[in-house]
Structure formats: C-alpha cells, structure tokens
TORFI-76384 format. One record per residue: residue number from 1; residue in one letter; x, y, z of N, C-alpha, C in turn. Coordinates in nm, 2 decimals. Each point is the difference from the previous one (the first is absolute). Layout:
BEGIN
REC:nr:rest:n.east:n.north:n.up:ca.east:ca.north:ca.up:c.east:c.north:c.up
REC:NUM:A:X:Y:Z:X:Y:Z:X:Y:Z
...
//
This chain:
BEGIN
REC:nr:rest:n.east:n.north:n.up:ca.east:ca.north:ca.up:c.east:c.north:c.up
REC:1:R:11.58:4.20:-3.47:0.04:0.12:0.07:0.14:-0.01:0.06
REC:2:I:0.07:0.10:-0.01:0.14:0.00:0.05:0.00:0.06:0.14
REC:3:R:0.06:-0.07:0.10:0.01:0.05:0.13:0.11:0.10:0.01
REC:4:L:-0.03:0.12:0.06:0.10:0.10:0.03:0.08:-0.04:0.12
REC:5:D:0.13:0.04:0.00:0.08:-0.01:0.12:-0.06:0.10:0.11
REC:6:R:-0.02:-0.05:0.12:-0.07:0.08:0.10:0.07:0.13:0.02
REC:7:A:0.13:0.00:0.01:0.08:0.13:0.02:-0.02:0.10:-0.12
REC:8:Y:-0.01:-0.06:-0.12:-0.02:0.09:-0.11:-0.14:0.06:0.01
REC:9:G:-0.10:-0.08:0.03:-0.14:0.05:0.02:-0.01:0.11:0.10
REC:10:Q:0.07:-0.02:0.11:0.00:0.10:0.11:0.07:0.13:-0.04
REC:11:K:0.11:-0.02:-0.08:0.07:0.12:-0.05:-0.09:0.08:-0.09
REC:12:K:-0.07:-0.07:-0.09:-0.09:0.07:-0.10:-0.12:0.07:0.07
REC:13:A:-0.05:-0.07:0.10:-0.11:0.06:0.08:0.04:0.12:0.07
REC:14:A:0.12:0.00:0.05:0.06:0.12:0.07:0.01:0.12:-0.10
REC:15:E:0.05:-0.04:-0.12:0.02:0.11:-0.10:-0.14:0.06:-0.04
REC:16:V:-0.10:-0.08:-0.02:-0.13:0.04:-0.04:-0.06:0.09:0.12
REC:17:Y:0.02:-0.05:0.12:-0.05:0.08:0.12:0.07:0.14:0.00
REC:18:K:0.13:0.00:-0.02:0.07:0.13:0.00:-0.05:0.09:-0.11
REC:19:K:-0.03:-0.05:-0.12:-0.05:0.08:-0.11:-0.14:0.06:0.03
REC:20:I:-0.08:-0.09:0.06:-0.14:0.05:0.03:0.01:0.11:0.11
REC:21:D:0.09:-0.03:0.10:0.01:0.10:0.11:0.05:0.13:-0.06
REC:22:E:0.10:0.00:-0.09:0.04:0.12:-0.06:-0.11:0.08:-0.07
REC:23:Q:-0.08:-0.07:-0.07:-0.11:0.06:-0.07:-0.10:0.06:0.09
REC:24:L:-0.03:-0.07:0.11:-0.09:0.06:0.10:0.05:0.12:0.07
REC:25:V:0.13:0.00:0.03:0.07:0.12:0.06:-0.02:0.12:-0.10
REC:26:F:0.03:-0.03:-0.13:-0.02:0.11:-0.10:-0.14:0.05:0.00
REC:27:I:-0.10:-0.09:0.00:-0.14:0.04:-0.01:-0.03:0.08:0.13
REC:28:E:0.04:-0.04:0.11:-0.03:0.07:0.13:0.06:0.14:0.00
REC:29:R:0.12:0.01:-0.05:0.07:0.13:0.00:-0.07:0.09:-0.10
REC:30:F:-0.02:-0.05:-0.12:-0.07:0.08:-0.10:-0.13:0.05:0.05
REC:31:N:-0.08:-0.09:0.05:-0.14:0.04:0.05:0.01:0.10:0.11
REC:32:L:0.10:-0.01:0.09:0.02:0.09:0.11:0.04:0.14:-0.05
REC:33:H:0.09:0.00:-0.09:0.06:0.13:-0.05:-0.09:0.07:-0.10
REC:34:N:-0.10:-0.07:-0.06:-0.08:0.06:-0.10:-0.15:0.01:0.05
REC:35:Q:-0.02:-0.01:0.13:-0.13:0.00:0.05:-0.07:0.13:-0.03
REC:36:S:0.07:0.11:0.02:-0.06:0.13:-0.02:-0.05:0.03:-0.15
REC:37:E:0.07:-0.06:-0.09:-0.03:0.01:-0.14:-0.11:-0.10:-0.05
REC:38:G:-0.04:-0.09:0.09:-0.10:-0.10:-0.03:0.05:-0.11:-0.09
REC:39:L:0.13:-0.01:-0.01:0.06:-0.11:-0.08:0.01:-0.12:0.09
REC:40:R:-0.02:-0.12:-0.05:0.01:-0.12:0.08:0.02:-0.12:-0.10
REC:41:I:0.09:-0.09:0.05:0.03:-0.12:-0.07:-0.09:-0.11:0.06
REC:42:D:-0.07:-0.07:-0.07:-0.09:-0.11:0.04:0.09:-0.12:0.04
REC:43:P:-0.02:-0.05:0.12:0.09:-0.12:0.05:-0.05:-0.13:-0.06
REC:44:N:-0.10:0.00:-0.09:-0.05:-0.12:-0.06:0.09:-0.04:-0.12
REC:45:I:0.12:-0.03:0.03:0.10:-0.02:-0.11:0.00:-0.15:-0.04
REC:46:R:0.03:-0.03:-0.12:0.02:-0.13:-0.05:0.14:-0.01:-0.06
REC:47:G:0.06:-0.12:0.02:0.13:-0.02:-0.06:-0.01:-0.03:-0.14
REC:48:P:0.12:-0.02:-0.07:0.00:-0.03:-0.14:-0.08:-0.13:-0.04
REC:49:N:-0.01:-0.09:0.09:-0.08:-0.12:-0.03:-0.15:0.01:0.03
REC:50:G:-0.04:0.12:0.04:-0.14:0.03:0.03:-0.04:-0.03:0.15
REC:51:K:0.09:-0.05:0.08:-0.03:-0.04:0.14:0.00:0.13:0.08
REC:52:S:-0.10:0.01:0.08:-0.01:0.12:0.09:0.11:0.00:0.11
REC:53:F:0.03:0.12:0.05:0.09:0.00:0.11:-0.07:-0.07:0.13
REC:54:L:-0.13:0.01:0.01:-0.07:-0.07:0.11:0.03:-0.15:-0.02
REC:55:G:-0.02:-0.05:-0.12:0.03:-0.14:-0.02:0.14:-0.04:0.03
REC:56:A:0.09:0.09:-0.04:0.15:-0.03:0.03:0.02:0.00:0.15
REC:57:A:-0.06:0.09:0.07:0.01:0.00:0.15:-0.04:-0.14:0.06
REC:58:I:-0.10:-0.05:-0.06:-0.05:-0.13:0.05:0.10:-0.11:-0.04
REC:59:T:0.04:0.00:-0.12:0.09:-0.11:-0.05:0.13:0.01:0.08
REC:60:L:0.05:0.12:0.03:0.12:0.02:0.07:-0.01:-0.03:0.15
REC:61:M:-0.13:-0.01:0.05:-0.03:-0.02:0.14:0.05:0.12:0.08
REC:62:K:-0.04:0.12:-0.04:0.04:0.13:0.06:-0.12:0.07:0.05
REC:63:P:-0.06:-0.03:0.12:-0.11:0.07:0.05:0.02:0.15:0.02
REC:64:N:0.13:0.04:0.02:0.03:0.14:0.02:-0.03:0.08:-0.13
REC:65:L:0.03:-0.06:-0.11:-0.03:0.06:-0.13:-0.14:0.02:-0.02
REC:66:L:-0.08:-0.11:0.03:-0.14:0.00:-0.02:-0.06:0.12:0.09
REC:67:D:0.04:0.00:0.13:-0.05:0.11:0.08:0.03:0.14:-0.05
REC:68:R:0.13:0.01:-0.04:0.04:0.13:-0.05:-0.08:0.04:-0.13
REC:69:M:-0.02:-0.09:-0.09:-0.08:0.03:-0.12:-0.14:0.03:0.04
REC:70:K:-0.06:-0.06:0.10:-0.13:0.03:0.04:-0.01:0.14:0.05
REC:71:R:0.10:0.04:0.08:0.00:0.14:0.05:0.01:0.10:-0.11
REC:72:M:0.07:-0.04:-0.11:0.02:0.09:-0.11:-0.13:0.01:-0.09
REC:73:G:-0.09:-0.09:0.03:-0.13:0.00:-0.08:0.00:-0.10:-0.11
REC:74:A:0.08:-0.10:0.00:0.00:-0.10:-0.11:-0.13:-0.08:0.01
REC:75:R:-0.05:-0.03:-0.11:-0.12:-0.09:-0.01:0.02:-0.10:-0.11
REC:76:F:-0.07:-0.11:0.01:0.00:-0.09:-0.11:-0.12:0.02:-0.09
REC:77:K:0.02:-0.05:-0.12:-0.11:0.02:-0.10:-0.09:-0.12:0.01
REC:78:P:-0.13:0.03:-0.01:-0.10:-0.12:0.00:0.03:-0.10:-0.11
REC:79:T:0.06:0.05:-0.11:0.03:-0.10:-0.11:0.11:-0.09:0.04
REC:80:D:0.07:0.03:0.10:0.11:-0.10:0.04:-0.07:-0.13:0.04
REC:81:E:-0.12:0.00:0.05:-0.07:-0.12:0.04:-0.02:-0.09:-0.12
REC:82:E:-0.01:0.05:-0.12:-0.03:-0.08:-0.11:0.11:-0.09:-0.05
REC:83:D:0.13:0.05:0.02:0.11:-0.07:-0.05:0.08:-0.07:0.11
REC:84:G:-0.05:0.00:0.12:0.06:-0.06:0.12:0.12:0.07:0.06
REC:85:S:0.02:0.13:-0.05:0.11:0.08:0.06:-0.04:0.09:0.11
REC:86:H:-0.13:-0.01:0.04:-0.05:0.08:0.11:0.09:-0.03:0.13
REC:87:P:0.05:0.10:0.06:0.09:-0.02:0.12:-0.06:-0.09:0.10
REC:88:L:-0.13:0.01:0.03:-0.07:-0.08:0.10:0.01:-0.15:-0.04
REC:89:V:-0.02:-0.03:-0.13:0.01:-0.14:-0.05:0.14:-0.05:0.01
REC:90:L:0.10:0.09:-0.03:0.14:-0.04:0.01:0.04:-0.03:0.14
REC:91:A:-0.05:0.08:0.09:0.04:-0.02:0.14:-0.07:-0.13:0.06
REC:92:K:-0.12:-0.02:-0.04:-0.07:-0.12:0.05:0.07:-0.13:-0.05
REC:93:A:0.04:0.01:-0.13:0.07:-0.12:-0.06:0.13:-0.02:0.06
REC:94:A:0.07:0.11:0.03:0.13:-0.02:0.07:-0.01:-0.05:0.14
REC:95:R:-0.11:0.04:0.07:-0.03:-0.05:0.13:-0.03:-0.15:0.00
REC:96:D:-0.08:-0.04:-0.10:-0.03:-0.14:-0.01:0.12:-0.08:-0.03
REC:97:R:0.09:0.04:-0.08:0.13:-0.07:-0.03:0.08:-0.01:0.12
REC:98:A:0.02:0.11:0.07:0.08:0.00:0.13:-0.06:-0.09:0.10
REC:99:L:-0.13:0.00:0.02:-0.07:-0.08:0.10:0.02:-0.15:-0.04
REC:100:Q:-0.01:-0.03:-0.13:0.02:-0.14:-0.04:0.15:-0.05:0.02
REC:101:K:0.09:0.09:-0.03:0.14:-0.03:0.02:0.03:-0.02:0.15
REC:102:Q:-0.06:0.08:0.09:0.01:-0.02:0.14:-0.05:-0.14:0.04
REC:103:K:-0.12:-0.03:-0.05:-0.06:-0.13:0.03:0.09:-0.12:-0.05
REC:104:D:0.06:0.02:-0.12:0.09:-0.10:-0.05:0.12:-0.02:0.08
REC:105:I:0.06:0.11:0.05:0.12:-0.01:0.09:-0.04:-0.07:0.13
REC:106:E:-0.11:0.04:0.06:-0.05:-0.06:0.12:-0.02:-0.15:-0.01
REC:107:A:-0.06:-0.04:-0.12:-0.04:-0.14:-0.02:0.13:-0.08:-0.02
REC:108:A:0.11:0.06:-0.05:0.12:-0.07:-0.02:0.09:0.01:0.12
REC:109:N:-0.06:0.05:0.12:0.08:0.02:0.12:0.12:0.08:-0.03
REC:110:G:-0.02:0.11:-0.07:0.11:0.09:-0.04:0.05:0.08:0.11
REC:111:D:0.10:0.07:-0.03:0.07:0.09:0.09:-0.10:0.11:0.05
REC:112:S:0.00:0.01:0.14:-0.10:0.10:0.06:0.03:0.14:-0.05
REC:113:S:0.12:0.04:-0.03:0.03:0.13:-0.04:-0.06:0.03:-0.14
REC:114:Q:-0.01:-0.11:-0.09:-0.07:0.02:-0.12:-0.15:0.01:0.01
REC:115:V:-0.05:-0.07:0.10:-0.15:0.01:0.03:-0.03:0.14:0.05
REC:116:N:0.08:0.05:0.09:-0.02:0.13:0.06:0.02:0.11:-0.11
REC:117:A:0.09:-0.02:-0.09:0.02:0.10:-0.11:-0.12:0.00:-0.09
REC:118:R:-0.06:-0.12:-0.03:-0.12:0.00:-0.08:-0.12:0.06:0.07
REC:119:A:-0.01:-0.02:0.13:-0.10:0.05:0.08:0.00:0.16:0.00
REC:120:E:0.13:0.05:0.01:0.01:0.15:-0.01:-0.04:0.05:-0.14
REC:121:T:0.03:-0.08:-0.10:-0.04:0.04:-0.14:-0.15:0.01:-0.01
REC:122:V:-0.06:-0.10:0.05:-0.15:-0.01:0.00:-0.06:0.12:0.08
REC:123:K:0.06:0.03:0.11:-0.04:0.11:0.09:0.01:0.13:-0.08
REC:124:A:0.11:0.02:-0.07:0.03:0.13:-0.08:-0.10:0.01:-0.11
REC:125:L:-0.03:-0.12:-0.06:-0.10:0.01:-0.11:-0.14:0.02:0.05
REC:126:D:-0.03:-0.05:0.12:-0.13:0.03:0.06:-0.02:0.15:0.02
REC:127:G:0.11:0.07:0.04:0.00:0.14:0.02:-0.02:0.08:-0.13
REC:128:M:0.07:-0.05:-0.10:-0.02:0.06:-0.14:-0.14:-0.02:-0.05
REC:129:I:-0.05:-0.12:0.02:-0.14:-0.03:-0.05:-0.10:0.10:0.08
REC:130:E:0.02:0.02:0.13:-0.08:0.09:0.07:0.01:0.14:-0.06
REC:131:T:0.12:0.05:-0.02:0.02:0.13:-0.06:-0.07:0.01:-0.13
REC:132:L:0.02:-0.10:-0.09:-0.06:0.01:-0.13:-0.15:-0.01:0.00
REC:133:G:-0.05:-0.08:0.10:-0.15:0.00:0.02:-0.06:0.13:0.03
REC:134:K:0.07:0.08:0.09:-0.04:0.13:0.03:0.01:0.09:-0.12
REC:135:M:0.10:-0.01:-0.08:0.02:0.08:-0.12:-0.11:-0.03:-0.10
REC:136:S:-0.04:-0.13:-0.01:-0.10:-0.04:-0.09:-0.14:0.06:0.04
REC:137:S:-0.03:-0.01:0.13:-0.13:0.05:0.05:0.00:0.16:-0.02
REC:138:Q:0.11:0.06:0.02:0.00:0.15:-0.02:-0.02:0.03:-0.15
REC:139:L:0.05:-0.08:-0.09:-0.01:0.02:-0.14:-0.15:-0.02:-0.04
REC:140:R:-0.07:-0.10:0.06:-0.14:-0.02:-0.03:-0.09:0.11:0.05
REC:141:A:0.05:0.07:0.11:-0.08:0.11:0.06:0.00:0.12:-0.09
REC:142:I:0.10:0.01:-0.08:0.02:0.12:-0.08:-0.10:0.01:-0.12
//
C-alpha cells in the first residue's frame, strides 16, 4: 500500500464533501420546489464506485451529513450488510480503529492533544453509530 500525503488526503476529502453537499442541496431544492407535483428525488444515492452517500458521510467523519441525509429520508439497503458496506458496520469499524489508535498513542505516552483528538473522533463516531442504529430500527419497523 502506498501512503498518501496527509495534506493531499485532507484536500481530497474536502473536495468529496463539497460535491456531496452540492448534490444534497440540489436534491433538497428539487424536492421542495416540486412537492406539489409529487416529484421527489430519493436521497439514497450511490457514487460511481457504488458507495452510498451515507457510507461516504461516515468515511469523511461528517455527522452533519449523516443527520441531514436522515432528515431527507435516506435509508440503507439490507443488502449492504452482505458485502460489509452497511453504514453501521463502517461506523463501528471506524470507531474500533480510532479507539485502538487512541490506546496506542496513550501507551506510547504520546502527545495529549493527539489523545484528545482521537477521543473526539471516537465520540463523533459513537454519535453516528447511535443515529444509524435508530435508522436501522426504523427500517426494520417498516
């Protein structure tokens, strides 16, 4: 595996976030302006690689995207569980990695700001997992 330069990775993540945000703005406006005609764009979009926008929100660590998509009615497909791309699975795996990284930094007597940053990441992922759990239970109730 080739390691990416951190600044490059952050730049690309910001670009992807901006594109997703633009798409969501378009969907929100379209749905608002076409409400009377009964036209609606489904927010359950997948990118060219097949990854859902919900999955991208988790990968990008953007709880605000996740909350926004939930309000728009986004849902994940039960089949996502089969290939490991289920947003809840992705969020739990990301949380486990962040928690392990936090423990590794603490064990190495690392910089407290790094430990605090990892703790904030874990906390954000816990919130995302809670949101996804609620979405999952709502889906099962349907």
